[in-house]
N, C-alpha and C positions, 0 to 999 in steps of 0.2 A: 444447462444446469447452472445455476448461480452459484457464486462462491459461497455463501451461507449455506445452500443444499449440498455442495460438496463436502464442505467441512463437517457437516451433520453426518454425511454418508461414510466419511473416514471415520468417524468416533464409533459407528455402529461396528465397523469391522474390525479397528483396531482398539485394543483396550486402553483406557486412559487409566493411569495410576496418580494418585497423590500420596505426596511425602507425609509424614508424620507431623512436620510442622504445619503445613498446609490444613492437614485434619484438625490440627488443634485450633487454627485460626476459624475455620470452616464453622465448629461447634463452639467457638470462644471457650475452651476448657484449658485446663494444664495438663501438663504429661503425666502427672498423678492421676488426674481423673482419665484419662486415657489408658494407663495401665490398669486402673481400677475397672473399666468397662469391659478390657479384654479379658480379665479375670473372672467376670462374673457371666457365666455360662448362660444363666438364665435370660440375660439382657440381649444376647445373640448378635453382640457387635460383630462386623466383619473381621475375619483373621487378615492380617497383613502378610504380603509376601516380603520376604526377608532375603535380602541381597546384599554381602558385604556390611552386616549389622545395619543396614537402613531398612525401615519399615517403610513398604508401599501398600497402599490402599487401594483396591479397584473402586473408581469413582462411581461404577452403576451400582455396585454392592451396598456404598455409603447410601445412595438416593433411595435405593429400594430399603434399607433399613429405616431410614428417616420417615419414609412413607407408612412403613408398618408401624413405627412408634406413634405418629401422628394419628392413625386409626385407632390405636389402643387407648390414647390419651383423651379421644373425642368423645 
């Protein structure tokens, strides 16, 4: 098993989380836009896990949301 395959296998078993600043950078949005997306239930943006007031977003849920949105816009 190569290092790349091993890393991919670990990602499938261990959930990968992104912090709110990482999400802001990924989508090139402001914190206010992220807040609005979270308030808009119709948008279906993934909900964060909150630990000590830090918002952690499941990366696989964000990727799935992106794919769903891309399909709706096409």
